[in-house]
N, C-alpha and C positions, 0 to 999 in steps of 0.2 A: 504494500500500500504506500502511496505517496503521502507526504506530510499534509497536503491539502485534503486528501481522503480521510486521513486519521483525524484531522481537525474537524472535518464535516461530520464524521461519525460521533465525535464527542459533542459537537454543537447540537446535533439533532437530539441526542439523548438528554442534554441539559434543557433544551427548549421544550421537549415533551414533558419532562419532569415539572417544569414551572407551569405548564399549561394544564396538567392533569392532577396536580397534587391538591389535596383538600387541606385547607388551613383556616384558622380563625382570622378574620379580616384585620385584626389589630393585635399586636403583641401587648403585654401588660403596660408598656410605656406608650402605647398608641401608634407605634411605627408599623404600618401595614406592609411597607416595602421590606423591612427587615424580617417580618414574620413570614412573608411569602418566600424570600430568599432562603431563609433557614429551613423551611419545610421542603422546598425544592431540592436543596442540597441533601437533606436526609432521605428524601424519596429516591433520588438518583443513586445514592450510596447503597440504599437498601436493595434496589433493583439489581445491583451487581452480584447479589447472592443467588440469582436465578438464571436458568437457561433463557436465552442463548448467550448471556454475557461471557461465559467461560470460553466460547469460541473466539470472541473478539480479544479477550485477554491473552489467549494463546497466540493469536496473530501478532499482538503487540510484543509479547515476550519473545517471540521467534524473530522479531525484526533485527536487522543488522545492528542497530543502535537502539536497544529496547528502552533505555532511560530517556532518550530523546523522543521516542515514540510515545511513551507514557506522558511525558511533559506536554507534548503537542495535544494528546487526547484530553488531558486535564484542562488545558487552556481552552479547548473547544467546549468542554462541558461548562466551564465557568462562563464563557461568552454566551453560550446557549441559554443558560439559566437567567443571565442578566437580560438578554433579549426577550425571552419568554415572559419574564416577570413584567418587563416594561409594557409589552403588548397586552398582557392580561390586565394590568392595572389601567391601561388606557381604555380598554373595552368596558371595564367596571365603572369608570368615571363618566361614561357617556350617558 
C-alpha cells in the first residue's frame, strides 16, 4: 500500500467513527466538541478488536517500514475523526 492509501484507510475509519458513535451532546464542562472527539477516539480504538481490522494490521506490520506505516495510518485516523466531528456538528447546528 502507498502512504496515500494507508492515510485514506485511517481517515475513513476515523471519519466513520465520528459519524457513527453515540455520545452525550455535552461533556460535564459543556464542551460538545471534546465529548464527540473523545467518544470517536474510543469507538475507533474499540473497533480495532474486531475483524476485519487484524487484516489491515497485518498489512501495516508487513510493510517495509511498519513504524512509518502505522504513523501514517494514525495520522489518517486523527484527521478523519476531526473531519467527521466537524461535519457532524455542522449538521447538528442547522
